[in-house]
C-alpha positions as CSV (number, residue, x, y, z in Angstrom):
1,M,-6.1,-12.8,-34.8
2,S,-6.3,-9.3,-33.2
3,S,-3.3,-8.1,-31.1
4,K,-5.5,-5.8,-29.0
5,F,-8.8,-6.3,-27.2
6,K,-11.3,-4.0,-25.6
7,V,-11.6,-3.9,-21.8
8,N,-15.0,-2.6,-20.6
9,A,-15.0,-1.5,-17.0
10,M,-17.6,0.2,-14.8
11,N,-18.8,3.7,-15.3
12,D,-18.5,3.4,-19.1
13,V,-14.7,3.1,-19.0
14,V,-13.3,1.4,-22.1
15,F,-9.7,0.9,-23.2
16,E,-7.5,-1.4,-25.3
17,C,-5.2,-4.0,-23.9
18,S,-2.5,-5.7,-26.0
19,V,-1.8,-9.4,-26.1
20,N,0.2,-10.5,-23.0
21,E,-0.3,-7.0,-21.4
22,T,-2.0,-7.2,-18.0
23,I,-5.3,-5.5,-17.7
24,L,-3.9,-3.4,-14.8
25,D,-1.0,-2.1,-16.9
26,A,-3.2,-1.4,-19.9
27,G,-5.6,0.6,-17.8
28,A,-2.8,2.7,-16.3
29,R,-1.3,3.3,-19.8
30,N,-4.7,4.6,-20.9
31,G,-5.1,6.8,-17.9
32,F,-7.4,4.5,-15.9
33,H,-6.4,3.3,-12.4
34,F,-7.9,0.3,-10.6
35,E,-7.4,-1.0,-7.0
36,S,-4.0,-2.5,-6.7
37,S,-1.1,-3.1,-4.3
38,C,1.5,-5.8,-4.9
39,N,1.1,-6.1,-8.7
40,N,2.4,-9.7,-8.6
41,G,-0.7,-11.7,-7.7
42,Q,-0.1,-12.2,-4.0
43,C,-2.3,-9.7,-2.2
44,G,-5.6,-9.9,-4.1
45,S,-6.2,-6.1,-4.0
46,C,-7.0,-6.0,-7.8
47,R,-9.5,-8.9,-7.6
48,T,-12.6,-8.4,-9.8
49,I,-15.4,-10.3,-11.5
50,L,-14.9,-11.2,-15.2
51,S,-18.5,-10.8,-16.3
52,K,-18.0,-11.3,-20.0
53,G,-15.2,-12.6,-22.3
54,N,-12.1,-14.7,-21.6
55,V,-8.6,-14.0,-20.2
56,E,-5.4,-15.9,-19.8
57,A,-3.2,-15.7,-16.7
58,V,0.3,-14.4,-17.7
59,S,1.5,-14.9,-14.2
60,E,0.2,-17.0,-11.3
61,Q,-2.9,-15.7,-9.4
62,L,-1.6,-16.7,-6.0
63,A,-4.3,-14.8,-4.1
64,L,-7.2,-16.6,-5.7
65,S,-8.6,-19.9,-4.4
66,K,-10.1,-22.5,-6.7
67,Q,-13.5,-21.4,-5.5
68,D,-12.7,-17.7,-6.4
69,I,-11.8,-18.8,-9.9
70,D,-14.9,-21.0,-10.2
71,D,-16.9,-17.9,-9.1
72,G,-15.5,-15.9,-11.9
73,Y,-12.9,-13.8,-10.2
74,I,-9.6,-12.8,-11.8
75,L,-6.6,-10.6,-10.8
76,T,-6.1,-7.7,-13.2
77,C,-2.4,-7.6,-12.4
78,C,-2.0,-11.2,-13.7
79,C,-4.4,-11.5,-16.6
80,S,-4.5,-10.5,-20.2
81,P,-7.7,-10.7,-22.4
82,V,-7.9,-13.1,-25.3
83,R,-11.1,-11.4,-26.6
84,D,-13.1,-8.3,-25.6
85,I,-14.0,-8.5,-21.9
86,H,-16.2,-6.8,-19.3
87,I,-14.9,-6.5,-15.7
88,A,-16.6,-5.2,-12.5
89,S,-13.8,-2.7,-11.7
90,E,-14.2,1.0,-11.2
91,S,-11.5,3.4,-12.2
92,L,-10.3,5.6,-9.3
93,D,-10.8,9.2,-10.3
94,R,-8.6,10.4,-7.4
95,L,-5.6,9.1,-9.4
96,K,-6.4,10.8,-12.7
97,N,-3.9,13.7,-12.2
98,I,-1.2,11.7,-10.5
99,N,1.6,11.0,-13.0
100,K,4.1,8.2,-12.6
101,L,7.6,9.5,-13.0
102,N,11.1,8.1,-13.2
103,L,13.5,10.5,-11.5
104,P,17.0,10.7,-10.0
105,C,17.2,11.4,-6.3
106,K,19.9,11.7,-3.6
107,I,20.0,10.6,0.0
108,S,19.6,13.6,2.2
109,S,19.7,11.9,5.6
110,I,19.8,8.5,7.3
111,T,18.4,8.2,10.9
112,M,18.1,5.0,12.9
113,L,14.8,4.9,14.7
114,N,15.7,1.7,16.5
115,E,18.2,-1.1,16.1
116,T,16.6,-2.4,12.9
117,V,14.5,0.4,11.4
118,M,15.8,3.6,9.7
119,E,14.2,6.7,8.3
120,L,15.7,7.5,4.8
121,V,15.1,11.0,3.5
122,L,15.5,11.6,-0.3
123,R,15.7,14.9,-2.0
124,L,14.5,15.3,-5.6
125,P,15.8,17.6,-8.4
126,P,14.7,21.2,-7.9
127,K,12.4,21.2,-10.9
128,A,10.9,17.8,-10.3
129,D,7.1,18.0,-10.4
130,F,6.6,14.9,-8.2
131,N,3.2,14.6,-6.6
132,F,1.5,11.8,-4.8
133,I,-1.5,10.9,-2.7
134,E,-0.6,10.1,0.9
135,G,-0.5,6.4,1.3
136,Q,1.2,5.6,-2.1
137,Y,4.6,4.0,-2.6
138,I,7.7,4.2,-4.8
139,D,10.2,1.8,-6.4
140,L,13.7,2.7,-5.4
141,Q,16.8,1.6,-7.3
142,N,20.5,1.8,-6.4
143,S,23.5,2.1,-8.7
144,K,23.8,-1.7,-9.0
145,G,20.3,-1.9,-10.4
146,V,18.8,-3.5,-7.3
147,R,15.2,-2.4,-7.0
148,R,12.7,-2.5,-4.1
149,S,9.3,-0.9,-3.2
150,Y,8.9,1.3,-0.2
151,S,5.9,3.3,1.1
152,I,6.2,7.0,1.4
153,A,6.0,8.3,5.0
154,S,6.0,12.0,4.3
155,N,3.1,14.1,3.1
156,N,3.0,15.6,-0.4
157,G,3.7,19.1,0.8
158,E,7.1,18.4,2.5
159,G,9.2,18.6,-0.7
160,V,11.2,15.5,0.3
161,I,10.5,11.8,0.3
162,R,10.7,10.0,3.7
163,L,10.8,6.3,3.9
164,I,10.7,4.0,6.9
165,I,12.8,0.9,6.2
166,K,13.3,-2.3,8.2
167,K,16.6,-4.2,8.0
168,V,16.2,-7.5,6.2
169,K,18.6,-10.3,6.9
170,D,20.6,-11.2,3.8
171,G,18.6,-8.6,1.8
172,E,20.7,-7.1,-1.0
173,F,19.1,-3.7,-0.9
174,S,19.0,-3.8,2.9
175,Q,22.7,-4.5,3.0
176,Y,23.3,-1.4,0.9
177,L,21.1,0.9,2.9
178,F,22.2,-0.2,6.4
179,E,25.9,-0.7,5.8
180,D,27.1,1.1,2.6
181,A,24.7,4.0,1.9
182,R,26.1,7.5,2.3
183,I,24.7,11.0,2.2
184,N,24.4,12.3,-1.4
185,D,24.4,8.8,-2.9
186,L,22.5,8.9,-6.2
187,L,19.5,6.7,-6.6
188,R,16.5,6.5,-8.9
189,L,12.8,6.3,-8.0
190,E,9.8,5.4,-10.0
191,G,6.3,6.3,-8.9
192,P,4.1,7.0,-7.2
193,K,2.2,3.7,-7.2
194,G,-0.6,2.0,-5.3
195,T,-4.2,2.8,-4.3
196,F,-3.8,2.8,-0.5
197,Y,-5.2,6.2,0.4
198,I,-8.1,7.6,2.5
199,R,-11.5,7.6,0.8
200,D,-13.6,10.7,1.3
201,K,-16.4,11.5,3.7
202,E,-15.4,9.2,6.5
203,E,-16.3,10.0,10.1
204,H,-14.3,7.1,11.6
205,I,-11.0,5.7,10.3
206,V,-9.4,2.4,11.6
207,F,-5.8,1.5,10.8
208,L,-4.5,-2.0,11.3
209,V,-0.7,-2.0,10.9
210,T,2.2,-4.3,11.4
211,G,5.9,-3.3,11.5
212,T,7.0,-0.7,9.0
213,G,3.5,-0.9,7.5
214,I,3.2,2.2,9.7
215,A,5.0,4.2,6.9
216,P,2.0,5.0,4.6
217,V,-0.1,5.6,7.7
218,L,2.3,8.3,8.9
219,S,2.0,10.0,5.5
220,I,-1.8,9.9,5.8
221,L,-1.9,11.2,9.4
222,S,0.5,14.0,8.5
223,A,-1.8,15.1,5.7
224,L,-4.9,14.9,7.9
225,N,-3.1,16.8,10.7
226,S,-2.5,19.7,8.2
227,S,-6.1,19.7,7.0
228,S,-8.4,22.5,7.9
229,N,-11.5,20.4,7.6
230,L,-11.3,17.3,9.8
231,S,-14.9,17.3,10.9
232,N,-13.7,15.7,14.2
233,K,-12.9,12.4,12.5
234,K,-12.2,9.6,15.0
235,I,-9.1,7.8,14.1
236,D,-8.0,4.5,15.7
237,L,-4.5,3.1,15.0
238,Y,-3.6,-0.5,16.0
239,W,0.1,-0.9,15.5
240,G,1.6,-4.4,16.0
241,N,5.2,-5.7,16.3
242,R,6.7,-8.9,17.6
243,L,8.7,-7.2,20.4
244,S,8.3,-3.9,22.2
245,S,11.8,-2.9,21.1
246,E,10.6,-2.7,17.5
247,F,8.4,0.3,18.1
248,F,9.7,3.8,17.6
249,E,8.3,7.2,18.6
250,L,5.5,8.6,16.5
251,P,5.1,12.3,15.6
252,N,2.7,14.4,17.7
253,Y,-0.5,14.9,15.6
254,S,-2.0,17.6,17.8
255,N,-4.9,18.4,15.5
256,L,-6.2,14.8,15.3
257,N,-8.6,12.9,17.4
258,L,-6.2,9.9,17.3
259,E,-6.0,6.9,19.6
260,V,-3.0,4.6,19.3
261,E,-3.0,1.0,20.6
262,K,0.4,-0.7,20.4
263,V,0.3,-4.5,20.3
264,I,3.1,-7.1,20.6
265,S,2.7,-10.7,19.5
266,Q,5.4,-12.2,21.8
267,P,4.5,-12.0,25.5
268,S,6.9,-10.1,27.7
269,S,7.0,-9.6,31.5
270,T,8.0,-6.0,31.0
271,W,5.1,-5.2,28.6
272,N,2.0,-3.6,30.1
273,G,0.1,-3.2,26.8
274,K,-1.9,-5.5,24.6
275,V,-0.6,-8.9,23.5
276,G,-1.7,-10.8,20.4
277,Y,-2.5,-9.7,16.8
278,V,-3.8,-6.3,15.8
279,Q,-6.9,-7.6,14.0
280,D,-7.9,-9.7,17.1
281,V,-7.2,-6.8,19.5
282,F,-9.3,-4.6,17.3
283,L,-12.2,-7.1,17.3
284,G,-11.9,-7.5,21.1
285,S,-12.3,-3.8,21.6
286,N,-15.4,-3.5,19.4
287,D,-18.7,-5.1,20.2
288,S,-20.0,-5.1,16.6
289,R,-18.7,-5.4,13.1
290,P,-17.2,-2.1,11.8
291,V,-19.3,0.2,9.7
292,S,-16.3,2.4,8.9
293,N,-13.6,1.7,6.4
294,I,-10.6,-0.3,7.6
295,Y,-7.1,0.3,6.3
296,A,-4.7,-2.6,6.8
297,C,-1.0,-2.3,6.0
298,G,1.9,-4.6,6.7
299,S,2.5,-8.4,6.5
300,I,0.5,-10.5,4.0
301,K,-0.3,-12.8,6.9
302,M,-2.1,-10.0,8.7
303,I,-3.8,-8.8,5.5
304,N,-5.2,-12.2,4.8
305,A,-6.4,-12.6,8.4
306,V,-8.2,-9.2,8.1
307,K,-9.8,-10.2,4.8
308,G,-11.0,-13.5,6.3
309,L,-12.5,-11.8,9.4
310,F,-14.4,-9.2,7.4
311,K,-15.5,-11.1,4.3
312,E,-19.0,-9.6,4.6
313,D,-17.5,-6.1,4.7
314,S,-14.9,-6.6,1.9
315,S,-15.9,-3.4,0.1
316,K,-14.8,-1.5,3.3
317,I,-11.4,-3.0,3.6
318,F,-8.4,-1.3,1.9
319,F,-5.0,-2.7,2.2
320,D,-1.3,-2.5,1.2
321,A,0.6,-5.8,1.6
322,F,4.3,-5.7,2.4
323,L,5.8,-8.7,0.6
324,K,9.3,-10.2,0.6
325,S,11.3,-9.7,-2.6
């Protein structure tokens, strides 16, 4: 029995995948990158049609329903081929020259943005050639080997890595960052990872965000604000939190045609803004279904709601799900 099988993807992409290696990992190892986010079967970002061949699930495909599986869908982050296969996934050319690195880094600053959210700034070794596309994330590891994923909030030209991190009750990494971390602490990062980035040639961009899901959006907005060719893009940002106290001040993006709508889910007598969920507020402010791409980032509950609301426009929905460890 062969220990490797061929994976045939769209646009004549072909690569080999070893037994028990996921299709997603094999693609990346061979220089091909497909839509992905959580990499553990929960978000469904890497969902694709298996048009020929057979696979086995090496981990549970939590984001797929029985109907999805009956319809021929698989998750490339969970499945390994058991014979040569064909999948309806397209390799993302934008990621071709983005190399995943494993690097030491040091804490440069820690700033509390509100009572439960911090900005953590990391500095890299002077000769580190670390490049990313705004919207991607890294894995961060402390001296005890505890590892967590965080979206990058800075743009690629800043020379530092900014992270927006929410305090998690009883979280091991959270405990370290909010109570024990000190300037110049040595950490390790691996990345960049993920496919949450702005696609080209868009005249209207919509962001649906909850909590610290704002982080990769800040990275994207910072890059767009520095761009010399915006073509008057209209950008709508719907940012949701449970309480008004969970918001923090956003930078001033003076070069952008940006409108920000803050939404809380728990009613308050002192709140004059929108109350509800970001996806519902967005729908309520638009008379027709969107023709522009929607970028959703934050809780898996919100992500799933957005996918459910816009099933007919699924090719125009890009998302990054924030999941509990």
